[in-house]
Every structure is written in structure tokens, then in C-alpha cells.
C-alpha positions, 0 to 999 in steps of 0.5 A: 287735876290741879296745878299750883303756882306760887306768885312771882317774886315781890319787892318784899321777897327781895327785901326779906320782909314778911308779907302774909295778908299785906302785899308788895308788888311784883318786881320786874323779875316777878313779872317776867317769871309770870309771863314765862310760866304762862307762855310755857303752860300755854305751849304745854296745852298746845302740845297736849302735855297738859289738859286744857285749863278750865279755870284759874283760881287765885288768892285775893292778894294783889301779888297773886292776882297780878301773877294770875293775870299774866298767866291768863294772858296766855291761857285765856280761861276763866279767872276766879278769886278765892278768898280762902287761898290767901296766905297765912295771916302773920299779924304784926310780923307783916311788913317787918324784916326777917332779922328784926322778927328773929331778934324779937321773937327767936323761939316763935321764929324758930318754930314758924320755920322748923317746928310748925307743930309747936308754932303758937303765934303771939303776933295776932295772926293765924295758926297753921291749923287754922290756915290748913282748914281754911285753904282746904274749905276753899279747895273742896268748894272749887273741886265740887264746882269744877268736878273732873276739870283742870284748874290752876291755883295761884297762891302763896308759899305757906298756903300751897304747902299746907293745902298739898299736905292736906290733899295727899296726907303727907307731913307738911315738912315733906312738901318742899318750899315752892319757889316763885312761879314754880309749878306743882301738879296733883291729880285725883283718881277715880276713887277720889284719892289725890297723888303728887305728879311733881312738885316745885318745878320750874317749867320755863 
């Protein structure tokens, strides 16, 4: 079983700036969100609403690690960093304001948000296909290590969507944008087939 968590709200989220491989710290609201989610998940484990968490696997971005550490304050389990769970590399868009990017690269900006199959980055960043293959490679390694256990993956808006899309074989456009510290649950059956239990849920 896999629980996906998007990191808490960050300074650049509020300022509407692209992050990608760069980072900005969690806001006070983001810290609160992470604590509330960790406390809620610990209560869900105690109430047997979810299975015991075997480990938390986090993106190496500081905002994801910070979120994972706040969760683990309540879940008290193994915490691992998985490089492949990093967000999409957005090249020279990173750190720029949304409005500035849209004004400079309107076609590329439109495709990034609304027509991912035609998105071709000229900013030095990754394609969505490269991201999808990267996160799936990391996931398959983690799944082999954990076998039939239960894991929490702390990652990012785009990385989560493309990984869930890969696992359940749905068009990424059908996967909702995860809100900050939202929880999504995917389970694998005895045939090795993944299915969605719920997506993008705020549980606290």
C-alpha cells in the first residue's frame, strides 16, 4: 500500500514562483499542515483505519524532507531519501514568477499546464516523459525493497501525478493536482495491479 503526500505550503508557493529542483522553506502554514497530517495519520494507524507504516520515502528537496520529518515526529518509522522522487527539473524557469514565465514563453507555459503531451522544454529542464521514467524507476526499487508493506511517499505536485498515472495506467490529466499535504492512497492487489483508493484528500 502506498500513501502519497505532497509537501506543505512553501514561500514560493505563496509567491507563485516555480520551484522544481530549487527550494524555498515551508511557511508557518506549511509546518502546521505537516504536523496536522502526521497527527491524523498516527491516529488512523492507532484506530486501524490504515496499516502500520513501514517507512517514509521522501524526495531529497528540503521542503519534502522537512515535511517528512514533521510526519515522522508522529509516525516514528524509518525515513529514507529517494533521489528519483525529486520534482520535475524546470531549468531556468526555477525561481521565476509565474507571470514572468507566461509573458516570456506563452506557448510553452500553456503546454506545461494544459497540454503536457506537447510540452517541449526549451528552458534546460526535463520533459514529462523523463520525469515519469525517473519516478517509476525509483518507485519500482522501493516496492521491491518493501514487498507487501505500507509506505508513505513525500514528493511534489507534478512528480506525484505522473507516478500515480504510471501505476494505475491513467492519463495524467485524470489525476487531480495534489493540494499541500493532501493524502492519496494506492493499493496493489495479489496480481500486482495497482488501483486508486482515494486521491488528494485532506484528512485533518
